[in-house]
Structures are given as structure tokens and as C-alpha cells.
C-alpha positions as CSV (number, residue, x, y, z in Angstrom):
1,M,101.6,88.7,86.0
2,T,98.4,90.0,84.4
3,N,96.6,90.9,87.7
4,D,99.7,92.6,89.1
5,F,100.3,94.5,85.8
6,Y,96.6,95.7,85.8
7,S,96.7,96.6,89.6
8,Q,100.0,98.6,89.2
9,F,98.6,100.9,86.5
10,A,94.8,101.0,87.3
11,G,95.5,102.2,90.8
12,N,98.2,104.7,89.9
13,S,97.1,108.2,90.4
14,I,99.6,109.4,87.8
15,K,97.9,108.7,84.5
16,A,99.7,108.2,81.2
17,S,99.8,111.0,78.8
18,I,96.9,110.9,76.4
19,L,99.3,112.0,73.7
20,S,101.5,109.0,74.2
21,V,98.6,106.6,73.9
22,E,97.1,108.3,70.9
23,L,100.4,108.4,69.1
24,L,100.7,104.7,69.4
25,R,97.1,103.9,68.8
26,D,96.2,106.3,65.9
27,A,99.5,107.3,64.3
28,L,102.0,104.4,64.7
29,I,100.0,101.2,64.6
30,P,97.9,102.0,61.5
31,K,101.1,102.9,59.6
32,L,102.8,99.7,60.7
33,L,99.8,97.5,60.0
34,G,98.5,99.2,56.9
35,D,95.2,97.9,55.5
36,D,95.2,95.0,58.0
37,S,95.1,97.4,61.0
38,S,91.4,96.9,61.8
39,G,91.5,93.1,61.6
40,I,94.6,92.9,63.7
41,L,93.3,95.3,66.3
42,Y,90.1,93.2,66.6
43,W,92.2,90.1,67.3
44,A,94.4,92.1,69.6
45,G,91.3,93.2,71.5
46,K,90.3,89.5,71.9
47,D,93.8,88.7,73.1
48,L,93.7,91.5,75.7
49,A,90.3,90.2,76.9
50,R,91.9,86.8,77.5
51,Q,94.7,88.5,79.5
52,F,92.4,90.7,81.4
53,P,89.1,88.8,82.0
54,V,86.5,90.6,84.1
55,A,83.8,89.0,86.2
56,S,80.8,91.2,85.6
57,D,79.3,94.0,83.5
58,D,80.2,96.5,86.2
59,D,83.8,95.4,86.1
60,L,83.7,95.6,82.3
61,V,82.4,99.2,82.5
62,M,85.1,100.1,85.0
63,F,87.9,98.5,82.9
64,F,86.8,100.5,79.8
65,E,87.0,103.7,81.9
66,Q,90.4,102.8,83.3
67,A,91.8,101.8,79.9
68,G,90.8,105.2,78.5
69,W,88.4,103.7,76.0
70,G,85.3,105.6,77.1
71,H,82.1,105.1,79.0
72,L,80.6,101.7,78.2
73,I,76.8,101.2,78.7
74,V,75.1,97.8,78.4
75,M,72.1,98.7,76.3
76,D,70.3,95.4,75.8
77,T,71.0,91.7,76.5
78,S,69.4,88.6,75.3
79,D,70.5,85.0,75.0
80,E,72.0,85.6,71.6
81,L,72.9,89.3,71.5
82,I,74.4,91.9,73.7
83,T,74.4,95.5,72.6
84,Y,76.8,98.1,74.1
85,E,77.1,101.8,73.6
86,L,80.5,103.5,73.9
87,T,80.5,107.2,74.6
88,G,82.5,109.8,76.4
89,E,85.5,112.1,76.0
90,P,87.8,109.4,74.4
91,V,85.3,108.7,71.7
92,A,84.6,112.3,71.0
93,R,88.3,113.3,71.1
94,R,89.4,110.5,68.7
95,S,86.4,111.3,66.4
96,A,87.3,115.0,66.2
97,A,91.0,114.3,65.6
98,I,90.9,111.4,63.2
99,K,88.9,111.2,60.0
100,S,87.9,107.6,60.5
101,P,88.8,106.4,64.0
102,D,89.1,102.7,64.5
103,F,87.4,101.1,67.5
104,M,88.1,97.5,66.6
105,L,90.3,97.0,69.6
106,E,87.3,97.7,71.9
107,T,85.0,95.6,69.6
108,G,87.3,92.5,69.8
109,F,87.7,93.0,73.5
110,L,83.9,92.8,74.0
111,A,83.5,89.8,71.7
112,E,86.1,87.8,73.7
113,Q,84.7,88.9,77.1
114,S,81.4,87.5,76.0
115,A,83.0,84.2,74.8
116,L,84.7,83.8,78.1
117,H,81.4,84.3,80.0
118,T,79.3,82.1,77.8
119,N,81.8,79.5,76.7
120,C,80.5,80.0,73.1
121,V,82.0,81.5,70.1
122,S,81.1,85.2,70.1
123,E,81.7,87.9,67.5
124,A,81.2,91.6,67.6
125,K,80.6,94.4,65.1
126,I,80.0,98.1,65.2
127,T,76.4,98.7,64.2
128,F,76.3,102.5,64.6
129,Q,78.9,105.1,64.8
130,N,78.9,108.9,64.9
131,R,81.3,111.5,66.4
132,M,80.0,111.1,69.9
133,R,79.1,107.4,70.3
134,L,79.1,104.0,68.8
135,R,77.1,100.9,69.3
136,I,78.7,97.5,69.3
137,S,76.7,94.3,69.0
138,V,78.0,91.0,70.2
139,T,76.5,87.9,68.7
140,I,76.7,84.7,70.8
141,D,76.6,81.4,68.8
142,H,75.3,78.8,71.2
143,N,75.7,76.2,68.4
144,Q,79.4,76.6,68.6
145,P,80.5,75.9,72.2
146,I,84.2,76.4,73.0
147,I,85.6,73.1,73.9
148,N,88.8,72.5,76.0
149,H,88.2,76.0,77.4
150,D,90.2,76.6,80.6
151,P,88.2,78.9,82.9
152,T,90.1,82.0,83.6
153,T,90.3,83.8,86.9
154,P,89.0,87.3,86.5
155,I,91.3,90.2,87.4
156,E,90.5,92.0,90.6
157,I,89.2,95.4,89.4
158,V,90.7,98.4,91.2
159,R,87.9,100.7,92.4
160,P,88.5,104.3,93.2
161,Q,88.6,105.0,96.9
162,V,85.6,106.8,98.2
163,E,86.2,109.1,101.1
164,Q,84.3,108.1,104.3
165,D,83.0,111.7,104.7
166,D,81.6,111.6,101.1
167,E,79.7,108.4,101.9
168,T,78.3,109.9,105.1
169,E,77.2,113.1,103.4
170,E,75.4,111.1,100.6
171,A,73.6,108.9,103.1
172,Q,72.1,112.0,104.9
């Protein structure tokens, strides 16, 4: 169901209204969840990552774009730490419209994607945030391997179709 669900909407040329997404994300959910909103959104992001596992950093970047979360950049990687930067119109728009926008859904998603790839407990936190970008650091704890972990099959990322004429022009 998950791959079919993703494919149906990621490949759809008719995009959902930004208003409908923002109404749910920044108006309804915080009211429903109250002070627990950030923590619940973090764990919801982790759950979404388990439902929509990706195979590579390129797929992760594309998924973020398609989800409307912004432009994700892998800034630095080491054995214990991965640092991402999230920028783009969605970040700027939410920052302009909301006094303190919450990006814990994205943060939890990155933490769990790392856990799925390393089979180790991984946690993430926002280490920098301004109105145009935020930095998310994912810490991988190799001393806490995930046991009884069933490997998941990554979703097949839908890539935009590139016109043959465009490819030919770029090659010249």
C-alpha cells in the first residue's frame, strides 16, 4: 500500500493546495495536540520514515521536495553524525506566516531514515534555525544497534520526466 500511495500522489501533476496542508500542519494539529505537538510530530516523522523508507540521499532529497518540506542538502557526514540543511520556499513561507514554525516532523523523519540505513538508534535535533533555513543534526549511536530489525524495501522514488529534447540540448 505504501509504495502505491506514494506513487499515486508524487507522480500527480495536480498538486494539493498549499493552504490545505498548512491548515492541517500549522493551525489544526498544534491546537489538537497542545504542548505535546512538537514531541508527537517528531515521533510522527519517525513513523512516516518507516512507512516511506528511501534508498539513498538523492531519494531523500527528492522525497523532501515532493512532500513540500523544502530543499534538503546533506552538509556533512561522519560515522556518528549527519548534518542536513533545509531551505527553500516552504521554510521561508512557514517562517513568515508563523511566529515559531515547528519542523519536528522533518527532524523525526531524518532521524528514522538514518536508523533504517545504519541499524542503530539515531536521534535528531535542530541545531540552527532562522527564517530562511534550518540545520538538523542526526546523531547515530553505534553502541545501540537495533535488534530484530526487519529490513524494509525502499519506496521507488518517482522522478520528474525529462523531455528528450531538453537532454539533447543540454548535451550539446
